[in-house]
C-alpha positions as CSV (number, residue, x, y, z in Angstrom):
1,X,19.9,22.5,-54.7
2,X,20.1,19.9,-52.0
3,X,22.5,20.9,-49.3
4,X,24.2,18.2,-47.3
5,X,26.5,19.8,-44.7
6,X,29.3,21.3,-46.8
7,X,28.3,19.3,-49.9
8,X,26.0,21.0,-52.4
9,X,24.4,18.7,-55.0
10,X,22.9,20.6,-57.9
11,X,19.3,19.6,-58.5
12,X,18.9,20.8,-62.1
13,X,19.5,17.3,-63.7
14,X,17.0,14.6,-64.4
15,X,19.5,11.7,-63.9
16,X,22.1,11.1,-61.1
17,X,24.7,8.4,-61.7
18,X,26.7,7.3,-58.7
19,X,29.9,5.4,-58.2
20,X,29.7,3.3,-55.0
21,X,32.9,2.7,-53.1
22,X,34.6,5.9,-52.0
23,X,31.6,8.0,-53.0
24,X,28.6,6.6,-51.1
25,X,30.2,3.7,-49.2
26,X,33.4,3.8,-47.1
27,X,35.2,0.4,-47.2
28,X,38.6,-0.9,-46.2
29,X,39.9,-4.3,-47.3
30,X,43.3,-5.9,-46.9
31,X,43.8,-9.0,-49.1
32,X,47.5,-9.4,-48.4
33,X,47.1,-10.4,-44.7
34,X,48.6,-13.8,-44.0
35,X,45.5,-14.7,-41.9
36,X,43.2,-14.2,-44.9
37,X,45.1,-16.9,-46.9
38,X,45.5,-19.2,-43.9
39,X,41.7,-19.2,-43.3
40,X,40.9,-19.5,-47.0
41,X,43.3,-22.4,-47.5
42,X,41.6,-24.1,-44.6
43,X,38.2,-23.5,-46.3
44,X,39.4,-25.1,-49.5
45,X,40.9,-28.0,-47.6
46,X,37.4,-28.7,-46.2
47,X,36.5,-29.7,-49.8
48,X,39.7,-31.6,-50.6
49,X,41.3,-28.7,-52.5
50,X,44.5,-28.7,-50.4
51,X,46.7,-25.6,-50.7
52,X,49.3,-24.0,-48.5
53,X,48.4,-20.3,-47.8
54,X,51.3,-19.2,-49.9
55,X,50.4,-21.5,-52.8
56,X,46.8,-20.4,-52.7
57,X,47.6,-16.7,-52.7
58,X,50.0,-17.1,-55.6
59,X,47.6,-19.2,-57.6
60,X,44.8,-16.7,-57.1
61,X,46.9,-13.8,-58.2
62,X,48.1,-15.7,-61.3
63,X,44.6,-16.6,-62.3
64,X,43.4,-13.0,-61.9
65,X,46.3,-11.6,-63.9
66,X,46.1,-14.2,-66.6
67,X,42.3,-13.8,-67.1
68,X,42.5,-10.0,-67.2
69,X,45.3,-10.2,-69.8
70,X,43.3,-12.7,-71.9
71,X,40.1,-10.5,-71.7
72,X,42.0,-7.3,-72.6
73,X,43.5,-8.9,-75.7
74,X,40.2,-10.2,-76.8
75,X,38.6,-6.8,-76.3
76,X,41.4,-5.1,-78.3
77,X,41.0,-7.7,-81.1
78,X,37.3,-7.2,-81.4
79,X,37.0,-3.4,-80.7
80,X,35.0,-1.2,-83.0
81,X,36.5,2.1,-84.0
82,X,35.3,4.2,-81.0
83,X,36.8,1.7,-78.6
84,X,40.1,1.2,-80.4
85,X,42.2,2.8,-77.6
86,X,40.2,1.5,-74.6
87,X,40.3,-1.9,-73.0
88,X,39.4,-2.2,-69.3
89,X,38.2,-5.8,-68.7
90,X,36.4,-6.9,-65.6
91,X,36.5,-10.6,-64.8
92,X,33.9,-12.5,-62.9
93,X,35.7,-13.3,-59.7
94,X,33.6,-16.4,-59.1
95,X,35.3,-18.0,-62.0
96,X,38.7,-17.6,-60.2
97,X,37.4,-19.2,-57.0
98,X,35.9,-22.1,-59.1
99,X,39.2,-22.6,-61.0
100,X,41.0,-22.9,-57.7
101,X,38.9,-25.9,-56.9
102,X,39.4,-27.4,-60.3
103,X,43.2,-27.1,-60.1
104,X,43.1,-29.5,-57.2
105,X,40.8,-31.9,-59.1
106,X,37.6,-30.8,-57.3
107,X,34.5,-30.2,-59.4
108,X,32.8,-27.7,-57.2
109,X,29.2,-26.5,-57.7
110,X,28.9,-22.8,-58.6
111,X,27.3,-22.0,-55.3
112,X,30.3,-23.3,-53.4
113,X,32.6,-21.1,-55.5
114,X,30.4,-18.1,-54.7
115,X,30.6,-18.9,-51.0
116,X,34.4,-19.2,-51.2
117,X,34.5,-15.8,-52.8
118,X,32.2,-14.3,-50.2
119,X,34.2,-15.9,-47.4
120,X,37.4,-14.3,-48.9
121,X,35.6,-10.9,-49.0
122,X,34.5,-11.2,-45.3
123,X,38.0,-12.2,-44.2
124,X,39.7,-9.4,-46.0
125,X,37.2,-6.6,-45.1
126,X,38.0,-4.4,-42.1
127,X,34.8,-2.4,-42.4
128,X,32.1,-1.4,-44.8
129,X,29.7,1.5,-44.1
130,X,27.9,4.3,-45.7
131,X,29.2,7.8,-45.4
132,X,27.1,10.0,-43.1
133,X,24.2,11.5,-45.0
134,X,24.2,9.0,-47.9
135,X,20.8,7.6,-47.3
136,X,19.3,11.1,-46.7
137,X,20.8,12.4,-50.0
138,X,19.6,9.4,-52.0
139,X,16.1,9.7,-50.5
140,X,16.0,13.4,-51.2
141,X,16.8,12.8,-54.9
142,X,14.0,10.2,-55.1
143,X,11.5,12.4,-53.3
144,X,12.3,15.1,-55.8
145,X,11.4,12.8,-58.7
146,X,14.9,12.3,-59.9
147,X,16.2,9.1,-61.5
148,X,19.1,7.5,-59.6
149,X,21.5,5.0,-61.1
150,X,24.6,3.1,-59.9
151,X,27.6,2.4,-62.2
152,X,30.2,0.5,-60.1
153,X,33.5,-1.2,-60.7
154,X,32.7,-4.2,-58.5
155,X,32.0,-7.9,-58.1
156,X,28.3,-8.8,-57.8
157,X,29.0,-11.6,-55.3
158,X,30.4,-8.9,-53.0
159,X,28.5,-5.7,-53.8
160,X,25.0,-7.0,-54.1
161,X,25.2,-8.4,-50.6
162,X,27.0,-5.4,-49.1
163,X,24.3,-3.0,-50.5
164,X,21.7,-5.2,-48.9
165,X,23.4,-5.0,-45.5
166,X,23.8,-1.3,-45.9
167,X,20.1,-0.9,-47.0
168,X,20.7,1.3,-50.0
169,X,19.8,-0.8,-53.1
170,X,16.2,0.5,-52.8
171,X,17.2,4.0,-53.8
172,X,18.4,3.1,-57.3
173,X,16.3,2.8,-60.5
174,X,19.0,0.6,-62.1
175,X,22.2,-0.9,-60.7
176,X,25.1,-1.8,-63.1
177,X,28.0,-3.8,-61.7
178,X,31.0,-4.3,-63.9
179,X,31.5,-8.0,-63.2
180,X,28.2,-8.6,-65.0
181,X,29.4,-7.0,-68.2
182,X,33.1,-7.9,-68.6
183,X,34.2,-4.2,-68.7
184,X,34.6,-1.5,-66.2
185,X,35.2,2.3,-65.9
186,X,36.7,4.3,-67.5
187,X,36.0,2.1,-70.6
188,X,33.4,3.8,-72.7
189,X,31.7,0.4,-73.2
190,X,30.5,0.4,-69.6
191,X,29.2,4.0,-69.8
192,X,27.4,3.3,-73.1
193,X,25.8,0.2,-71.5
194,X,24.2,2.5,-68.9
195,X,23.0,5.2,-71.3
196,X,21.7,2.8,-73.9
197,X,20.0,0.4,-71.3
198,X,18.4,3.3,-69.4
199,X,17.8,5.7,-72.3
200,X,19.7,8.5,-70.6
201,X,20.2,11.9,-72.2
202,X,23.8,12.6,-71.1
203,X,23.1,16.4,-71.2
204,X,20.5,15.8,-68.5
205,X,22.7,13.5,-66.4
206,X,25.3,14.0,-63.7
207,X,28.0,11.5,-62.7
208,X,29.2,11.5,-59.1
209,X,32.4,9.7,-58.3
210,X,35.7,9.8,-56.3
211,X,38.3,8.8,-58.9
212,X,39.4,11.3,-61.6
213,X,40.6,8.6,-63.9
214,X,37.8,6.1,-63.8
215,X,34.8,8.3,-62.9
216,X,35.4,11.8,-64.1
217,X,37.4,11.0,-67.3
218,X,34.9,8.3,-68.2
219,X,32.0,10.6,-67.8
220,X,33.8,13.3,-69.8
221,X,34.4,10.9,-72.7
222,X,30.6,10.5,-73.2
223,X,29.9,14.2,-72.6
224,X,28.3,13.8,-69.2
225,X,28.8,16.5,-66.4
226,X,30.6,15.2,-63.3
227,X,30.8,15.8,-59.6
228,X,34.1,14.8,-58.0
229,X,34.1,13.6,-54.4
230,X,37.6,13.6,-52.9
231,X,37.4,10.9,-50.3
232,X,39.6,8.7,-48.1
233,X,39.5,6.1,-50.9
234,X,40.4,8.5,-53.7
235,X,43.8,7.9,-55.3
236,X,46.7,9.7,-53.6
237,X,47.1,13.3,-54.8
238,X,44.1,12.9,-57.0
239,X,42.6,15.9,-58.7
240,X,39.8,16.4,-61.2
241,X,40.1,19.6,-63.1
242,X,37.5,18.4,-65.6
243,X,34.8,17.9,-63.0
244,X,32.1,20.6,-63.1
245,X,31.6,20.3,-59.3
246,X,33.7,19.1,-56.4
247,X,33.5,18.4,-52.7
248,X,36.1,17.2,-50.2
249,X,35.1,14.3,-47.9
250,X,38.2,14.9,-45.9
251,X,36.9,18.2,-44.8
252,X,33.3,17.0,-44.7
253,X,33.8,14.0,-42.5
254,X,37.1,15.0,-40.7
255,X,39.4,12.5,-42.4
């Protein structure tokens, strides 16, 4: 076993699959701040896509909700039997930022839409940092010859760059980000993508996450053992009775 302060990570598995935010990375974002939309509307105005902050926020929210509903219906309509009761779509957020230009008659290059999304992320992020011991734990797993994977509900235009800043991407054999695949945890599609792409034996794999519904329930659905991390980002009053192992970040880090 690898012991990390109060946390004990069992070392009898071949594969370790991690969630990112709330498990390895501590982040706080606030997208509803007026200043975020004031600055973002100014950015769009630089390129002749003129919005009031209120209009931009409302249009953004409408586009996200509309696209998610459309994707969910399409997934339900085309589901095979084992997915019949699951539909958790993940949109590509760059499409939303591009559509915001188009609604004002501006044909923006894809790169500009990416930059708009990243500017929004920076504006709305209070902090992003790894939990103490994260790098040491990941390094210990790699040094022990284990395979380490990431399965994250996230947007690539945010997460890829945040992992670069935090210097943790190097520890993973494979990184799967939900925005690349149009589906997210706990949808079995996303878990199956991981096991099929990487050839994982679920009986030799452990999933580590901080959300009982998306992480622990999703792992259980495919027969994978799980390690529940109760962190400052876990849902309020969350509990994971189905997890084989548990640790409390609140006690561990003093939250």
